C-alpha positions in Angstrom: -4.8 2.4 -33.8 -5.5 -0.2 -36.1 -7.3 -2.5 -33.7 -9.9 0.0 -33.0 -10.5 0.5 -36.8 -10.9 -3.1 -37.2 -12.9 -3.4 -34.2 -15.0 -0.4 -35.5 -15.6 -2.2 -39.0 -16.7 -5.2 -37.1 -19.5 -3.2 -35.4 -20.5 -1.6 -38.4 -21.1 -4.9 -40.0 -23.0 -6.1 -37.0 -20.3 -8.5 -36.1 -19.9 -7.0 -32.5 -19.5 -10.5 -30.9 -16.5 -11.1 -33.2 -14.9 -7.8 -32.3 -15.4 -8.5 -28.7 -13.6 -11.9 -29.1 -10.8 -10.2 -31.1 -10.3 -7.4 -28.3 -10.2 -9.8 -25.6 -7.6 -12.0 -27.4 -5.2 -9.1 -28.4 -5.7 -7.7 -24.9 -4.7 -10.9 -23.3 -1.8 -11.8 -25.8 -0.7 -8.3 -26.7 -1.4 -6.7 -23.7 -3.3 -4.1 -25.9 -6.1 -2.1 -24.0 -9.2 -0.9 -25.9 -9.9 2.7 -26.3 -13.0 4.4 -24.6 -14.6 4.6 -28.4 -14.2 0.9 -28.7 -16.0 0.3 -25.4 -18.7 2.7 -26.4 -19.3 1.0 -29.8 -19.5 -2.4 -28.1 -22.0 -0.8 -25.6 -24.1 0.7 -28.4 -24.1 -2.7 -30.4 -24.9 -4.9 -27.7 -27.7 -2.6 -26.7 -29.0 -2.4 -30.3 -29.2 -6.2 -30.2 -30.9 -6.3 -27.0 -28.2 -7.8 -25.0 -28.5 -5.5 -22.1 -26.5 -7.7 -19.6 -23.5 -8.0 -21.9 -23.6 -4.1 -22.6 -23.9 -3.6 -18.8 -21.0 -6.1 -18.0 -18.7 -4.0 -20.6 -19.8 -0.8 -19.2 -18.8 -1.8 -15.7 -15.3 -3.0 -17.4 -15.1 0.4 -18.9 -15.5 2.2 -15.9 -13.3 -0.4 -14.0 -10.5 0.6 -16.6 -10.9 4.4 -15.6 -12.8 5.6 -18.5 -15.4 8.4 -17.8 -18.8 6.8 -18.8 -20.7 9.7 -20.1 -24.5 10.2 -20.7 -24.2 9.1 -23.9 -23.5 5.8 -22.8 -25.9 5.8 -20.0 -28.5 6.9 -22.6 -28.2 3.7 -24.4 -29.6 1.7 -21.7 -33.1 3.6 -22.0 
C-alpha cells in the first residue's frame, strides 16, 4: 500500500515519530490498518533510537492486532 511505502521512507530518514503519528491519524480517520512490516519497522527504529518502552508498546499493539511477533522482532530488544 502507498501508506506503507510513505511510512518506510519516513523510517529510512529516521523520522519514525512522524511516521507513527501519520499511521495513527490515517488509522483513526480513514480506518487504515498498519501492515506487519510497518509494525516491524516502527519497532526496529524505536529500538535503534533507544526508545525501548515505545517499541514494546508497539510490539504489544502488533500482537493485539493478531500479527505474529517473530524472532526477528524479539531479537531487536536484546
